[in-house]
C-alpha positions as CSV (number, residue, x, y, z in Angstrom):
1,M,0.0,0.0,0.0
2,R,1.3,3.4,-0.8
3,L,1.2,5.6,2.2
4,R,1.1,9.4,2.1
5,R,2.1,11.5,5.0
6,G,-0.8,11.9,7.5
7,L,-1.3,13.8,10.7
8,I,1.2,11.9,12.8
9,P,3.1,9.3,10.8
10,L,3.8,6.7,13.6
11,V,4.9,3.5,11.9
12,A,4.8,4.2,8.1
13,T,8.4,3.3,7.8
14,L,7.8,-0.2,9.2
15,V,5.1,-0.9,6.6
16,L,7.1,0.5,3.7
17,T,10.0,-1.8,4.7
18,A,7.7,-4.8,5.0
19,A,6.1,-4.0,1.6
20,S,9.5,-4.1,-0.2
21,G,9.8,-7.9,0.0
22,T,11.9,-10.0,-2.4
23,A,8.9,-10.8,-4.6
24,Y,8.9,-7.2,-5.8
25,A,12.6,-6.8,-6.3
26,I,14.3,-6.6,-9.7
27,P,17.7,-8.1,-9.1
28,D,19.7,-5.9,-11.5
29,G,17.3,-2.9,-11.7
30,G,17.0,-3.3,-15.4
31,P,14.9,-4.9,-18.1
32,R,14.7,-8.7,-18.6
33,E,16.7,-10.1,-21.5
34,D,13.6,-11.5,-23.0
35,G,11.9,-8.1,-23.3
36,I,9.6,-8.1,-20.3
37,R,10.7,-5.2,-18.1
38,S,8.3,-5.5,-15.1
39,I,5.1,-7.2,-13.9
40,T,2.9,-5.2,-11.6
41,P,-0.2,-6.6,-9.7
42,I,-3.3,-4.4,-9.6
43,T,-5.7,-5.1,-6.8
44,T,-9.4,-4.3,-6.1
45,V,-11.4,-4.8,-2.9
46,Q,-14.3,-7.1,-3.5
47,T,-17.1,-7.8,-1.1
48,Y,-15.1,-10.1,1.1
49,G,-11.7,-8.6,0.6
50,Q,-8.9,-7.5,-1.7
51,K,-7.9,-9.6,-4.7
52,V,-5.4,-9.4,-7.5
53,S,-7.8,-8.2,-10.2
54,A,-5.3,-7.6,-13.0
55,V,-1.6,-7.6,-13.9
56,A,0.3,-5.0,-15.9
57,I,3.2,-6.4,-18.0
58,E,5.7,-3.9,-19.2
59,Y,7.8,-4.1,-22.4
60,A,10.6,-2.0,-23.8
61,D,8.4,-0.3,-26.5
62,T,4.8,0.4,-27.4
63,V,2.9,-2.9,-27.8
64,N,0.8,-3.7,-30.8
65,P,-2.6,-4.6,-29.3
66,R,-3.7,-6.4,-32.4
67,S,-1.2,-9.2,-31.6
68,L,-2.9,-9.8,-28.2
69,D,-5.9,-11.9,-27.1
70,N,-7.0,-13.6,-23.9
71,T,-4.8,-16.6,-24.5
72,T,-1.6,-14.6,-24.8
73,F,-1.0,-14.9,-21.1
74,T,-2.0,-17.2,-18.3
75,V,-2.0,-16.1,-14.6
76,A,-1.9,-18.3,-11.6
77,D,-2.6,-17.3,-8.1
78,T,-2.9,-18.6,-4.6
79,I,-6.0,-20.6,-3.6
80,Y,-5.5,-19.4,0.0
81,N,-8.3,-17.5,1.7
82,F,-7.7,-16.5,5.4
83,R,-11.3,-17.3,6.3
84,F,-11.2,-20.9,5.2
85,N,-7.7,-22.1,4.4
86,P,-4.6,-23.0,6.5
87,I,-1.7,-20.7,5.8
88,E,0.1,-23.8,4.3
89,D,-2.2,-23.3,1.3
90,L,-0.6,-19.9,0.4
91,P,1.9,-21.3,-2.1
92,K,-0.7,-23.5,-3.8
93,L,-1.6,-21.9,-7.1
94,A,-4.5,-22.3,-9.5
95,D,-5.1,-20.7,-12.9
96,R,-7.1,-17.5,-13.0
97,T,-9.7,-16.7,-15.7
98,V,-8.5,-13.9,-18.1
99,T,-11.4,-11.7,-19.1
100,H,-9.7,-8.8,-21.0
101,T,-6.3,-8.2,-22.5
102,Y,-5.3,-4.7,-23.8
103,T,-2.6,-2.1,-23.8
104,N,-2.2,1.0,-21.7
105,G,0.3,3.8,-21.1
106,V,0.4,3.3,-17.4
107,P,0.3,0.1,-15.2
108,D,-3.4,0.3,-14.4
109,T,-6.7,-0.8,-15.8
110,R,-9.0,1.2,-18.1
111,A,-12.7,1.6,-17.4
112,D,-13.5,1.0,-21.1
113,Q,-11.2,-2.0,-21.3
114,R,-10.0,-0.8,-24.7
115,S,-6.4,-0.5,-25.8
116,A,-4.6,2.8,-25.5
117,P,-1.1,3.3,-26.9
118,G,1.5,2.2,-24.4
119,R,4.2,-0.3,-23.4
120,Y,2.0,-2.0,-20.8
121,V,-0.2,-5.0,-21.4
122,I,-3.1,-5.2,-19.0
123,V,-4.5,-8.6,-18.2
124,E,-7.7,-8.4,-16.3
125,L,-8.9,-11.4,-14.2
126,D,-12.4,-12.6,-13.3
127,P,-13.3,-11.5,-9.7
128,A,-15.4,-14.6,-9.3
129,D,-12.3,-16.8,-9.4
130,P,-11.7,-18.5,-6.1
131,G,-8.0,-17.5,-6.1
132,G,-6.1,-14.3,-5.8
133,W,-6.9,-13.0,-2.3
134,T,-4.2,-10.7,-0.8
135,V,-5.0,-10.8,2.9
136,I,-3.3,-13.4,5.0
137,V,-3.0,-14.3,8.7
138,S,-0.6,-12.0,10.5
139,K,-0.3,-13.1,14.1
140,C,-2.1,-15.4,16.6
141,P,-1.1,-14.2,20.1
142,T,-4.2,-16.0,21.4
143,F,-6.8,-18.2,19.7
144,L,-7.9,-15.1,17.9
145,C,-5.7,-14.1,15.0
146,T,-5.0,-10.8,13.2
147,V,-4.7,-10.4,9.5
148,K,-2.5,-8.3,7.1
149,V,-2.0,-7.7,3.4
150,N,0.6,-10.1,2.1
151,P,3.8,-8.1,1.2
152,E,5.0,-10.9,-1.2
153,L,2.1,-11.8,-3.4
154,P,2.6,-15.3,-5.0
155,T,0.9,-14.3,-8.3
156,R,2.7,-15.8,-11.4
157,V,2.5,-14.9,-15.1
158,V,3.2,-17.0,-18.2
159,Q,3.6,-15.4,-21.7
160,R,2.3,-18.1,-24.0
161,K,2.5,-16.2,-27.3
162,D,4.9,-13.7,-28.9
163,V,4.2,-10.0,-28.0
164,H,4.9,-7.6,-30.9
165,G,5.6,-3.9,-31.1
166,Q,3.9,-1.4,-33.4
167,P,4.6,-2.1,-37.1
168,G,6.7,0.6,-38.7
169,R,4.2,1.3,-41.5
170,G,1.0,0.5,-39.6
171,S,0.4,-3.0,-41.0
172,G,1.5,-6.5,-39.9
173,K,2.4,-7.6,-36.4
174,G,5.5,-5.5,-36.0
175,P,8.8,-6.5,-34.4
176,V,8.8,-9.1,-31.6
177,L,9.3,-7.5,-28.2
178,A,9.3,-10.8,-26.3
179,R,9.2,-14.3,-27.5
180,A,6.7,-16.8,-26.0
181,T,8.1,-18.7,-23.1
182,P,5.2,-21.1,-22.2
183,R,7.3,-23.0,-19.8
184,E,8.5,-20.1,-17.7
185,S,6.4,-18.8,-14.9
186,R,7.3,-15.3,-13.9
187,P,6.9,-13.7,-10.5
188,L,5.7,-10.1,-9.8
189,T,8.5,-7.5,-9.8
190,E,6.7,-4.4,-8.6
191,K,4.7,-3.2,-5.6
192,P,0.9,-3.4,-6.2
193,V,-1.3,-0.7,-7.6
194,N,-4.1,-0.9,-5.0
195,R,-7.3,0.6,-6.4
196,L,-8.9,3.0,-3.9
197,V,-6.9,1.7,-1.0
198,D,-3.8,3.7,-2.2
199,E,-5.9,6.8,-2.1
200,F,-6.3,6.7,1.7
201,T,-3.9,8.8,3.9
202,Y,-2.4,7.5,7.1
203,G,-2.6,9.3,10.4
204,S,-2.5,8.4,14.1
205,F,-4.1,9.9,17.2
206,L,-2.4,9.9,20.6
207,S,-4.2,10.4,23.9
208,G,-3.5,9.3,27.4
209,G,-0.6,7.1,26.3
210,M,-2.8,5.2,23.8
211,V,-2.3,5.5,20.1
212,L,-5.1,5.0,17.5
213,P,-3.8,4.4,14.0
214,Y,-6.3,5.3,11.2
215,H,-6.6,6.0,7.5
216,Y,-8.9,8.5,6.0
217,H,-10.1,9.4,2.5
218,L,-11.1,12.9,1.3
219,P,-13.2,13.4,-1.8
220,K,-11.2,13.9,-5.0
221,N,-12.2,17.6,-5.4
222,Y,-12.3,18.2,-1.6
223,Q,-13.1,21.8,-0.8
224,P,-12.5,23.1,2.8
225,G,-15.4,25.5,2.3
226,R,-17.9,22.7,1.8
227,E,-19.4,20.2,4.3
228,Y,-19.3,16.5,3.6
229,P,-20.9,13.5,5.4
230,L,-18.4,11.5,7.4
231,M,-18.5,7.7,7.5
232,V,-16.6,6.1,10.4
233,V,-15.8,2.4,9.6
234,L,-15.1,0.2,12.6
235,P,-13.5,-3.1,11.6
236,G,-13.6,-6.6,13.0
237,H,-11.2,-8.0,15.7
238,G,-8.8,-9.5,13.2
239,M,-8.2,-6.1,11.6
240,G,-7.1,-4.5,14.8
241,W,-3.6,-3.0,15.0
242,D,-1.0,-5.7,15.9
243,G,2.3,-3.9,15.0
244,D,2.6,-5.5,11.6
245,N,-0.7,-5.0,9.8
246,L,-1.2,-1.3,9.3
247,G,-4.0,-0.5,6.9
248,V,-5.5,-4.0,6.6
249,Q,-8.9,-2.6,7.7
250,L,-9.1,-1.0,4.2
251,A,-8.4,-4.2,2.3
252,A,-9.8,-7.1,4.4
253,D,-13.4,-6.5,3.3
254,I,-15.6,-3.9,1.5
255,P,-17.0,-1.5,4.2
256,A,-14.2,1.1,3.9
257,T,-14.0,1.5,0.2
258,A,-17.7,0.9,-0.6
259,W,-18.5,4.5,0.4
260,L,-16.3,5.8,-2.4
261,Q,-18.1,4.0,-5.1
262,P,-21.6,5.0,-6.5
263,E,-22.1,1.4,-7.6
264,W,-22.2,0.4,-3.9
265,T,-23.9,3.4,-2.4
266,G,-26.3,4.3,-5.2
267,T,-25.3,7.9,-5.0
268,S,-22.6,10.1,-6.4
269,E,-22.5,12.2,-3.3
270,D,-19.0,12.7,-1.9
271,V,-18.3,11.2,1.5
272,I,-15.3,11.5,3.8
273,V,-14.3,8.0,5.1
274,L,-12.4,7.5,8.4
275,A,-11.2,4.0,9.2
276,P,-9.6,3.7,12.6
277,Q,-7.6,0.5,13.5
278,H,-8.4,-0.3,17.1
279,Q,-5.8,-1.6,19.6
280,R,-8.0,-4.5,20.9
281,V,-7.7,-3.5,24.5
282,G,-11.4,-3.4,25.3
283,G,-14.5,-1.6,24.0
284,A,-14.8,1.1,26.7
285,A,-11.2,2.4,26.4
286,E,-11.3,2.1,22.6
287,A,-14.6,3.9,22.4
288,D,-13.3,6.7,24.6
289,L,-10.3,7.1,22.2
290,L,-12.5,7.0,19.2
291,V,-14.7,9.8,20.5
292,K,-11.6,12.0,21.1
293,L,-10.4,11.2,17.6
294,L,-13.7,12.2,16.1
295,D,-13.8,15.5,18.1
296,D,-10.3,16.3,16.7
297,F,-11.1,15.1,13.2
298,V,-14.2,17.2,12.6
299,K,-12.3,20.3,13.6
300,Q,-9.6,19.6,11.0
301,F,-11.8,18.7,8.1
302,A,-14.9,20.0,6.4
303,V,-17.3,17.5,8.1
304,D,-21.1,18.1,8.1
305,T,-21.6,17.5,11.9
306,S,-25.3,16.7,11.3
307,R,-24.3,13.7,9.2
308,V,-21.6,11.7,11.0
309,Y,-22.3,7.9,10.7
310,A,-20.7,4.7,12.0
311,T,-20.7,1.3,10.3
312,T,-19.2,-1.8,11.9
313,V,-18.0,-5.3,11.3
314,S,-18.3,-7.8,14.2
315,Y,-16.0,-6.5,17.0
316,G,-16.4,-3.0,15.9
317,S,-20.0,-3.1,17.1
318,Q,-18.8,-2.9,20.7
319,L,-17.1,0.5,19.9
320,L,-20.2,1.7,18.3
321,W,-22.5,0.9,21.2
322,A,-20.1,2.4,23.7
323,A,-19.4,5.5,21.6
324,F,-23.1,6.1,20.8
325,A,-24.0,5.9,24.4
326,K,-21.1,8.1,25.6
327,R,-21.5,10.8,23.0
328,P,-24.9,10.5,21.1
329,D,-24.6,14.1,20.0
330,L,-21.9,13.1,17.5
331,F,-23.8,10.6,15.5
332,A,-26.7,10.7,13.0
333,G,-27.0,7.0,12.4
334,G,-25.4,3.6,12.6
335,L,-25.1,0.3,10.8
336,V,-24.2,-2.8,12.8
337,T,-23.3,-6.0,10.9
338,G,-22.7,-9.4,12.5
339,G,-22.1,-7.6,15.8
340,F,-22.1,-8.0,19.6
341,P,-25.3,-7.3,21.6
342,V,-26.0,-3.9,23.1
343,N,-26.6,-3.6,26.8
344,A,-29.6,-2.0,28.6
345,T,-27.7,1.1,29.6
346,Q,-26.5,1.7,26.1
347,A,-29.9,1.1,24.6
348,T,-31.5,3.6,26.9
349,A,-28.9,6.3,26.0
350,I,-29.2,5.6,22.3
351,A,-33.0,5.8,22.5
352,A,-32.9,9.0,24.4
353,A,-30.9,10.5,21.5
354,E,-33.0,8.9,18.9
355,I,-30.1,7.7,16.7
356,P,-31.5,5.5,13.8
357,L,-29.9,2.1,13.6
358,W,-29.9,-0.8,11.2
359,I,-28.8,-4.2,12.6
360,T,-28.0,-7.1,10.3
361,H,-26.9,-10.6,11.2
362,G,-26.5,-14.1,9.7
363,E,-29.1,-16.7,10.7
364,H,-26.3,-19.3,11.2
365,D,-23.5,-17.0,12.4
366,H,-21.0,-19.5,13.8
367,L,-19.0,-16.9,15.9
368,L,-21.7,-14.6,17.3
369,N,-25.1,-16.3,17.8
370,V,-28.0,-14.6,16.1
371,S,-29.8,-14.4,19.4
372,G,-27.6,-11.5,20.4
373,A,-28.7,-9.4,17.4
374,R,-32.3,-10.3,17.9
375,N,-32.1,-9.3,21.6
376,S,-30.3,-6.0,20.6
377,S,-33.1,-5.1,18.3
378,A,-35.8,-5.9,20.9
379,L,-33.9,-4.1,23.7
380,L,-33.5,-0.9,21.6
381,R,-37.2,-0.9,20.5
382,Q,-38.3,-1.4,24.1
383,A,-36.2,1.6,25.1
384,Y,-38.0,3.7,22.5
385,E,-41.4,2.5,23.5
386,A,-40.6,3.3,27.1
387,R,-40.1,6.9,25.9
388,G,-43.5,6.9,24.3
389,R,-42.7,5.9,20.8
390,T,-45.2,3.5,19.1
391,P,-44.1,0.0,18.1
392,E,-44.1,1.1,14.5
393,Q,-42.0,4.2,15.2
394,A,-39.6,2.1,17.2
395,A,-39.3,-0.5,14.4
396,D,-38.5,2.4,12.0
397,L,-35.8,3.7,14.2
398,V,-34.3,0.3,14.9
399,R,-34.3,-1.8,11.7
400,Y,-33.3,-5.4,11.7
401,T,-32.4,-7.8,8.9
402,E,-31.5,-11.4,9.3
403,Y,-29.9,-13.3,6.4
404,A,-30.4,-16.9,5.5
405,D,-27.3,-18.8,4.2
406,G,-28.4,-18.3,0.6
407,S,-27.9,-14.6,1.0
408,F,-24.1,-14.9,1.3
409,S,-22.0,-14.9,-1.9
410,L,-19.2,-16.5,0.2
411,P,-20.1,-19.0,2.8
412,D,-18.9,-17.2,5.9
413,Y,-22.1,-16.7,7.7
414,H,-20.5,-14.4,10.3
415,A,-19.6,-11.9,7.6
416,A,-23.0,-10.2,7.5
417,F,-21.4,-7.2,6.0
418,G,-21.4,-9.2,2.7
419,P,-25.2,-9.3,2.0
420,T,-25.6,-6.0,3.8
421,Y,-23.3,-4.1,1.5
422,E,-24.5,-5.9,-1.6
423,D,-27.9,-4.4,-0.8
424,G,-27.3,-0.8,-1.8
425,G,-30.7,0.2,-0.2
426,I,-29.2,-0.1,3.3
427,L,-26.3,2.1,2.5
428,R,-28.5,4.7,0.9
429,W,-30.7,4.6,4.0
430,L,-27.8,5.3,6.3
431,L,-26.6,8.3,4.2
432,D,-30.2,9.7,4.3
433,Q,-30.1,10.1,8.0
434,D,-29.7,13.7,9.2
435,K,-29.8,15.1,12.7
436,T,-31.3,18.4,11.4
437,A,-34.2,16.7,9.6
438,D,-37.7,16.8,11.1
């Protein structure tokens, strides 16, 4: 991940060192003798995490796109998925499905998937392939592990046909830039181009001897004179900071990057995204630190304070419940996916502030039983009714969705964020909440 200087760059040098693993090194710093100069992975965050979505293969000169098709290259990638596989499966590779092959002037994909003049060949891969995930287990200090982005991706590329340069007079295949080497499997040579993830900025917040690492994303045409809604993304336990996994909360699943994409949110409205990486020391202390960070953040950036939201994955729900109860004035709405239950004191405080919530959970969640989510919904609605709201009004303020197994596009029934985020209506509902609205 490419890190830009944030507010207090605490450990960026550690991550940059880790990201320069041998898989990305070019031994002599120069082009390969066979004409391939470099191979760059391009990644995209899918619903359940980041994948290698394309590779960019660089040649010494402009490539003739007419000499290319989807059989010119094959790409193999790891079958490993941190949710299901032992780490021993990481070096086990399987062929990916090539969907588009074209040329470009930079090592990145094109939205139109059409060739532009350049020395890079872009090979796009099917996101539905089971292989190509980038997130791996980081550390297991207890029975609960953390995860990180693999600094040495095992993706391999084979050039099965000759690649030609542009013909001198505009006809024919042109000179050969690299001969086919169907028996040679080439490793990656460059650091990844991480779509959207690379656009986040690193910062850290220090208070009372505790540090809270975070990443944030400002709209492309950010204007300090405007006001933007703020989406606070609170990740699961495994995405907490462990000293070696900075920024994984952006890549491990979709909730951080979804808010930057109209195809997920259903709106082109610009949103500021703040993604803290908790220290896993307990919900109360972490929520206190989170509230202090938010108070500081909204002073520094053009945040619409009537539209500050929080969305969670699993463990992050504990921070939401505690933060909403501690400082309900900060928040306009919340989305809790696959989370822990709220307690009675928190429910009373949330109801008093009338913060709209949507709770989602998998029917067969194997880590957090669905009864906790059902009880949270009931407890919050009872708190509203105790304040004079009708059952219908309480149900509107506390919405609840329970997902059957068939709703999950990947069979991790704890990962309720999957079907939740794939339903754009829920995301649009959250962005519609406004403390100033009647």
